[in-house]
RODO-375602 format. One record per residue: residue in one letter; x negated, y, z of N, C-alpha, C in turn. Coordinates in steps of 0.2 Angstrom, whole numbers, plus 5000, padded with zeros to 4 digits. Example, Ala and Ser with C-alpha at 12.3 -4.5 7.8 and 13.67 -1.06 7.14 Angstrom:
2
A493449725039493849785039493449845039 S493649895035493249955036493650005039 
***
This chain:
468
M490150535202490250565196490250515190 P490750515185490750465180490150465176 Q489950405173489350395169489450425163 Y490050425160490150455153490750515154 D490750555148491250605148491950575147 F491950525143492650485142492550415142 D493150385143493150305142493150285135 L493550325131493550305124493550375120 F493050375115493050425110493150395103 T493650425100493950405094493750455088 I493450425083493250465077493750455072 G494150505070494750495065495450495068 A495850545067496450545069497050525064 G496950465061497450435057497850385061 S498250345058498650305061498350255066 G497850225064497550175069497150215075 G496850275074496550305079496950335084 V497550365081498050395085498350345090 A498550285087498950235090498450215096 S497850195095497450175100497250225105 S497150285103497050335108497650345113 R498250355110498850365114498950305119 R498850245116498950185121498450185126 A497850205125497350205130497450265135 G497650315133497850375137498450355142 A498950315139499450295143499250255149 Y498750215148498450175153497950205158 G497950275157497550315162496850325160 A496650295154495950305151495850385150 R495250405150495050475148494850465141 V495250495137495150485129495050555126 A494650555121494550605116494550585109 I494850625104494850605097494650665093 C494250655088494050705084494250695077 E494350755074494650755067494450815063 E494150805057493950865053494550895049 D495050855048495650885044496250885049 R496850885046497450885050497550815053 V497950815058498050755062498550715058 G498450655057498950605054498650555049 G498050575046497750525042498050525035 T497750475032497950455025498750445024 C499050405028499750385028500150445028 V500050485033500550545035500350605030 L499750615028499550675024499450665017 R499250605015498950595008499250525005 G499650495009499850425006500650415007 C500750365012501450335012501950385013 V501950435017502450485018502550535013 P502050565010502250615005502450574998 K502150524997502250484991502950454991 K503250434997503950404998504450464997 L504250524999504650584998504750594991 L504150594987504250604980504550554976 V504550484979504950434976505650444977 Y505850464983506550484984506850534979 G506350594979506550644974506650624967 A506150584965506150564958506750514956 H506950474961507450424960508150454959 F508250514961508950544960509050554952 R508550554948508750554941509150494939 H508950434942509250374940509950374943 D510050404949510750404952511150444948 F510950504946511350544942511550514935 E511150474932511250434926511750384928 D511750344933512150294935512850314937 A512950374939513550404942514050404936 A513950414930514350414925514750354924 G514450294925514850234924515350224930 F515350264935515750254940516250314940 G516350354935516850404934516650474935 W516050484937515750554939515550584933 S515750654932515550694927514950744930 V514350724929513850764932513550804926 P513450874928513150914923512450894922 E512150914917511450904915510950924921 P510650874925510250894931509650934929 K509350974933508751004932508350994938 H507650984937507250974943506751024944 D506651054950506151104952505551074956 W505051054952504451024955504151064961 K504151124960503851174965504251164972 K504951164971505351164977505251094981 L505251044977505050974980504450984984 Q503951014981503251014984503251054991 V503651114990503751154996504051115002 A504651075000504951035005504550985008 K504150955004503650895006503150925010 D502850975009502351005013502551035020 K503251055020503551075026503551015031 E503750955028503850895032503150875035 L502650875030501950855033501750905038 D501850965038501651015043502050995050 R502650975049503050955055502750895058 L502550845054502250785056501650795060 N501250845057500550855060500650885067 G501150925068501350955074501550895079 V501950855076502250795081501650755083 Y501150735079500550695080500150735086 K500050795085499650835090499950835097 R500650835097501050835103500950765106 L501050715102501050645105500350635108 L499850665105499150655108499150695115 R499350755114499350795120499750765126 D500350745125500750715130500450645133 A499950615129499650555132499050575135 G498850635136498250655139497650655135 V497750645128497150645124496850705122 Q496250715123495950785121495750785113 L496050825109495850835102495350885101 I494750855098494150895096494150905089 E494150965086494150975079493450975076 G493350945071492750935068492550865066 R492050865062491750795060491350765065 G491450705066491050665071490550625068 R489950625072489450585070489150545076 I489050485075488750445081488050455081 V487850465087487150485089486750415092 D487150385096486850325099487450285101 A487350225104487950185106488450215110 H488350265114488850295118488850375117 T488650395112488650475111488850485104 V489350535103489650565097489450645097 E489250665091489150735091489650765086 V489950825088490550855084490350935085 A490250965079490151035078489551055083 G489051015083488451035087488451015094 K489050995097489050975104489150895104 Q488750875109488750795111489250775116 Y489550725115490050695120489850615121 T489850595127489750525129490350485130 A490350425129490950385130490750315131 A491150275136490950205137491150165130 H491650185127491750155120491850205115 I491650185109491750225103492150185098 L492750225095493150195090493050225084 V492950195078492850225072493550205068 S493850255066494550245062494550305057 T494050305053494050355048494350345041 G494650285041495050265035494650255028 S494950275023494650265016494850325012 R494550325006494650375001494650344994 P494950384989495050354982494350344979 F494250294975493650274972493650304965 L493150334963493150354956492450324952 P492550294947491950264943491550314940 E490950304938490550354936490550354928 H491150384926491250394918491050464917 P490850474911490750544908491350584908 G491350644911492050684911492450664917 I492250624922492650604928492850664932 E492450714931492650774935493250814933 H493550794927494150814925494750784927 V494750724931495250684933495550704940 I496150684941496350684948496450614951 T496450614958496650554961497350554964 S497550514968498150514971498250574976 D497650594979497650654983497850714979 G497550724973497750784969498450774966 A498650714964499350704962499850724966 L499750724973500250744978500250814978 N499750854976499750924977499750964970 L499950934965499950964958500451034958 K500151084956500551144956501151144951 E500951114945501451104940501551034938 L502151014936502250944934502050934927 P501550894925501250884919501850854914 R501750874908502250844903502050774901 R501350764901501050704899500550684904 I500550624906500050604911499750534909 I499150524910498850454909498650434916 I498850374918498650344924498150284923 V497550284925497150234924497150184930 G497350124929497350074935498050044935 G498049984938498749954938498949934945 G498649954951498749934957499449974960 Y499549964966500149994969500250064969 I499650104969499650174969499850194962 A499550164957499650174950500350174948 V500650114950501350104948501850144951 E501650164958502150204961502150274958 F501550304957501550374954501850364946 A501750314943502050304936502750314937 G503050284942503750284942504050354944 I503650394949503750464951503750504945 F503250504941503150554935503650534930 N503750474929504250454923504950474925 A505150464931505850484933505950564933 L505350604934505450674934505350704927 G505250664922505250684915504650684911 A504050664915503450664911503350604907 K502950614902502850554897502250514901 V502350454903501750424907501450364903 T500850364902500450314899500050274905 V500050214906499650174911499150134907 L498550144909497950104906497750044911 I497849984909497649934914497149884910 R496649854915496149804912496449744910 G496949714914497249654913497849654909 D498249604909498849594906499449624909 T499449624916500049644920499749694926 V500249724929500049774934500049724941 L499749764946499749734953499349664954 R498749674952498249614953498249594960 G498349534961498349504968499049484971 F499549514967500249494969500449434966 D500949404967501249344964501349354957 D501149304953501149314945501849334943 D502349304945503049324943503249394945 V503049414951503149484953502749534948 R502149514946501749554941502049564935 A502249504932502549504925503249534925 F503649524930504349554930504249634931 L503849654936503849724937503549764930 T503049734927502749764921503349764916 Q503749714915504249724910504749774912 E504949784919505449834921505149904920 L504549914921504249974920504249994913 R504149954909504149964901504849984899 K505349944902506049964900506250034902 K505850064907506050134909505650184905 G505250154900504950204895504250214897 I503950184902503250194904502850154899 D502350184896501950154891501350124894 I501350054895500850014899500449984893 R499750004893499349974888498849924892 S498849864890498449814893497749804890 E497349774894496649764892496249824889 V496349874893496049944891495449954896 F494849974893494249994897494150064895 V494050114900493950184898493150194898 R492950234893492250254892492150324894 D492550374892492450434895493050484894 I493050534898493650584897493350654895 E493750684890493550744887494050794888 K493850854890494350914891494250964885 R494750974882494751014876494851094878 S494751134873494751204875495451234877 D495951194874496651214876496851174883 G496451144886496551114892496851034892 T496951014885497150944884496550894886 L496750844889496250794891496350734886 S495750704884495750654880495350594883 V495650534883495250474886495050434880 L494450424880494150374875494050304878 T494350254875494350184877493750144873 R493650094876493150044873493350024866 M493950024864494150004858494250064853 G494050124855494050184851494650224851 D495150204855495750244855495650304859 T496050354858495950424862496650444864 P497050414868497650444871497550514874 E498050554873497950624876498450644881 A498350684886498850704891498650774894 D499050804898498950864901498550844908 A498650784910498250764917498150694916 V497550674919497350604919497250594927 M497550534929497450514936497150444936 F496650444940496250374941496550344948 A496850284947497050254953496650184953 T496050184954495550134953495350104960 G495750104965495550074971495350134976 R495150104982494950154988494350114991 V493950164994493350134998493350165005 P493050125009492950145016492650215017 N492850255022492550315024491950305029 T491350285027490850275032490250315031 Q490250355026489650395024489550455029 G488950465031488750525036489050515043 L489250455045489450445052488850425057 G488350405054487750385058487850315060 L488250275056488350205058487750155058 E487450155052486850115051486250135055 E486250195056485650225060485650195067 V486250185070486350155077486450085077 G486350055071486449975071487049945069 V487549985067488249955065488149925058 K488349865057488249835051488849845046 L488649865040489149875035489149825030 D489649805026489649755021489449785014 A489549745009489349775002489749825000 R490349835002490749885000490749945005 S490249945010490149995015490749995020 A491049945021491549935026491249915032 V491549935038491249915045491449845046 V490949805047491049735049491149725056 V491749695058492049685064492149615066 D492249595072492449525074493249535075 E493549475077494249475077494549525083 G494149545087494349595092494149665090 S493949675084493849745081493149775083 R492749735086492049755089491549745083 T491149795083490649805078489949765080 S489449765077488849735079488449775085 V488749835086488549865092489049855098 E488949835103489449805108489949865110 S489749925111490149975113490550015108 I490449995101490750025096491249985092 Y491850005091492349965088492650005081 A492949975077493250005071493949965070 V494450005067495049985065495250015059 G495749985055496050015050495650005043 D495850055038495550045032494750045032 V494450075037493750085037493450015038 T493749965040493549895040493749855034 D494149875030494349845024494549775025 R494949765030495249695031495949695028 L496449725030497049725027497349795028 N497249835022497349905022498049925022 L498349925027499049945028499149985034 T499550035034499650075040499850045046 P500349995046500549965052500049915055 V499649895050499049845052498549885056 A498449945054497949995058498250005065 I498850025065499150035071499149975076 A499349925073499249855077498549845080 E498049855075497349845077497149885083 G497349955082497250005087497549995094 R498149975094498449955100498249895103 A498049845099497749785102497149795106 L496749845103496049865106496149895113 S496649945113496749975119497049935125 E497449885122497749835127497149795130 T496749775126496149735128495649775133 L495549835131495049875135495249905141 F495949925141496149965146496749945150 N497049885148497649855151497549785154 N496849765153496749695156497149645152 N497349655146497749615142497449595135 P497049555135496649535129497149515123 V497149555118497649555112497149555106 K497349505101497049505095497549515089 M497449555084497849565079497949505074 D498549485073498649425069498749455062 H498249445057498349465050498649425045 T498949365048499349325044500049345044 G500449325038501149345038501349415038 V500849465036501049535036501449555029 P502049585030502349605024502149665021 S502249675015502049735012502549755006 A502549815004502949844999502649884994 V502849894988502649934983503249974981 F503250044982503750084981503750114974 S503750064969503850074962504550084961 Q504750084954505450094953505550044947 P505849984948506149964955505549944960 P505749944966505249924971505049854972 V504549834976504349764977504249754984 G504449694987504349674994504149604994 T503649594998503349534998503049515005 V503049455007502749425013502549355012 G501949335015501749265014501349255008 L501249195006500849175001501149184994 T500649194989500949194982500949124980 E501249104974501349034972500649004971 L500149044968499449014967499149004973 E499149044978498849034985499148974988 A499848974988500148914991499948844988 R499848844981499648784978498948764980 E498548814981497848804982497748784990 L498148804994498048795001498548735004 H499048725000499548675003499748614998 G499448624992499548564987500248574984 E500648524985501348524982501848574985 V502048614981502548664984503148664979 D503748684982504348694978504448764977 V504648784971504748854970505548874968 Y505848914971506548934970506449004967 A506749024961506749094959507349104955 S507549174955508149194952508049264949 S508349274944508349344941509049364939 F509249424941509949434939510049514939 R510649534936510749604935511149624941 P510949674945511249694951512049714950 M512449704954513149724954513249794952 K512849834955512949904953512849924946 H512449884943512349904936512849874931 T513249834933513849804929514249864927 L514249924931514649984929514250034927 S513650044930513150094928512850084921 G512850024918512550014912511850004911 R511550014917510750014917510549944916 E510049934912509749864911509249844916 E509249874921508749854927508949784930 R508449744931508649674934508249674941 S508449624945508149604951507849534950 M507349524954507049454954506849434961 M507049374963506849344970506549284969 K506049264974505749204973505549174980 V505649114982505449084988505049024987 I504449024990503948964989503948924996 V504048854995504148815000503648755000 E503348745006502948685007503348625006 R503148575001503648525000503648475005 S503048455009503048405014503448425020 S503448485022503748505028504448545027 G504548575021505048615020504948685022 R504448705025504248775028504148825022 V504448885023504448935018503748965019 L503348975013502648995013502649075011 G503149085007503149155004503849175002 F504049245003504549275000504349334995 H504649334989504449394985505049424982 M505149484981505649514978505449584974 V505749584968505749654964506449674963 G506649734965507249754964507449804970 A508049834969508249894974508349864981 D508049904985508049884992507649824994 A507149804990506749744991506349754998 P506049814999505649825005506049815011 E506649845011507149835017507349765018 I507449725013507649655013507149615016 V506549625013505949575015505749595022 Q505849655025505649665031505949615036 G506649595035506949545039506749475038 L506549465032506349395030505649385033 A505249435034504549435037504649405044 V505149425048505249395054505349325054 A505849305049505949235048505349195047 L504949225042504349185040503849175046 K503749225050503349225056503649175061 C504249165061504549115066504549045063 G504249035057504248965054504848945050 V505248985047505848965044505748915039 T506248875038506248815033506748835028 K506648795022507148805017507848785019 K507848725023508448705026508848755030 Q508448795034508748845038509048905034 L508648915028508948965024509648945021 D509648875019510248855015510848855020 S510648845027511248845031511448915034 T511148965031511349035033511849055029 V512349085032512949115028512649185025 G512749195019512549265016513049315017 I512849375016513349435017513549455009 H514149445008514449455001514849525000 P514749554995514249554990513649594991 T513049564991512449594992511949554988 A511349594987510849564983510449514988 A510449534994510049494999510349425000 E510949414999511249345000510949294995 E510649314990510349274985509749234988 F509449254993508849224997509149165000 V509749165002510049105006510549065001 T510549074995510949034990510549004985 L509949014985509448984980509548904980 R509648874975509748794976509348764971 D509148784965508848754960508148764960 K507748704960507048714960506748724953 R506248764953505848764947505448704945 P505448684939505048614937504348624939 D504048574942503348574944502948574938 P502448624938502048634932501648574930 G501448534934501048474933501548414930 A502148404933502548354931502848374924 Q503048444923503248464917502748454911 M502148464912501648454907501548384906 A501548344911501548264910502148244905 Q502748274907503348254903503248274896 E503048334895502948354888502448314884 L501848304887501348254884501648194882 G502048164887502348094886502848104880 Q503248154879503648164874503248164867 D502748204867502348214861502048144859 A501848104864501548044863502047994860 A502648004862503247954860503347974852 K503348034851503448054844502948034839 K502348024841501847994837501847924836 
***
C-alpha cells in the first residue's frame, strides 16, 4: 500500500502548477492539484490573455485611422465595450475548459477549494486532508494596493478587465508594464487617460532609451503622463466622480481610478511559515535553484517565488521540477537571457541586459541604436516611430542585449532571443542578410556606434579647456 495518497500535490492551477502537474502525470506520477478559482491562473484569467485580447480590440482604432492614407473610405467607427467583454469572457471560459481537459487527460485529479499545508506531506482542502510525497506551491501573485485613504474606491488590473462600462476618464497610478498596457487600451477606445508616475519616465527597470522613447510615444497619442507625482488620497464624490489628491496639492478627476502599483506573492493563509517554509521580506517563498523550499518535500514555482515573474518562466520552472522528480532527468531553469514584452501601443520587446547593466557588468560596451518612421506610416500619416537598440561587449563583440519599441517588437525580439542564447556576435549580425522591406532588418544593418559617454565627456571637457 502506498505511503502517500499522491506523489505530487500542487496548490494552485495556474501556468506553473498546471505545467508541472501535467508533466508529472505524463511520467506516471499520481498527481492532484487544487484550485479555489477557475483553472488557468493569472495569465489565462486575469492577465496576459484577456489583456492581449483587449489590446487587439483597441488597436483597431489605429488601423481604421491609418486606412485612409491607403485609399480606404471608412465610416466613423463605433465601439461596443460590452460586446468586446462578452467575446473576451467567452474565450476565457473556453480556455478554462481546455485546461481542465489537459489535466484530466494527463491523469491529474482536480480538487476544488483552497489548499492549506498542514505538515511537510499533508494538504487540507475543504476540510479533507491529502498526503503527498512532494508538495508544490504555485499560487501566483495578486495586485498590490498601498494604504492610502480612499483606496477602497480604486480598481486594480483585475477590475479593469471586468468593467461593465468603459469610463470616459480614467486615472492610472503607476508606470509599470500593466499601467502602460491599460493606458494604451483605454486611450485607443476613446477614454481620456491620465497616468501618474513617481519618476520621470515609465517602465522602471527597463533600458533607459526604451523608457524615454515609449514615454514620448504615449504622450504623442494623447495620454497625459504626469511625472514625479505622489498620491495622498482618493475621494469619491456624491455624483460618483473620483478625485485624486497629490502631494503637490493637485486634484485630477476621473470616472475610474486604477492602481497598477506592482504585485505581491500569494502566500497568505497557506500555512507555509507554520510548517517551516521560509519567506523573504516581500512574503515570497524562498527557493533554491531547483525550486525547493527550506522544507525538503515542499517546492514552489512561478510568481509566488518572486524570481522572474513571467508566465513562460513559471511553466519552465514547473516542467523542470517534474523532469527532476519524476523522469530521473535533473533540470534547472536558466533565468538568464529571458525575453519579455510589454503590449503597450507601440509595444516593447527586450532580451538581455540594459545599457546600464551591461556597463556595470562588462565595462566597455558598444551601443548601436536607430529611430525611424515605419514604412507603413509614410502613407498613413501617423507620427509614430520605432526604436531599436543593440548592446555589444566591446572586448568580445558578443551581443549583450536587444531592445525595441515599435510595431511587432515582441514578435521580432522572440527570434533575437534565440540568437542571444546562442551567443550571437555583432559580426554575425552584420553578415546576416536582412529581409527587405521590413522593420526587423534594421537589427542586421546597424553600423554606426553611439559615442561612448566617457570619451564624449572627456572630449567636451578638453574643448572647454582649449577655449579658456
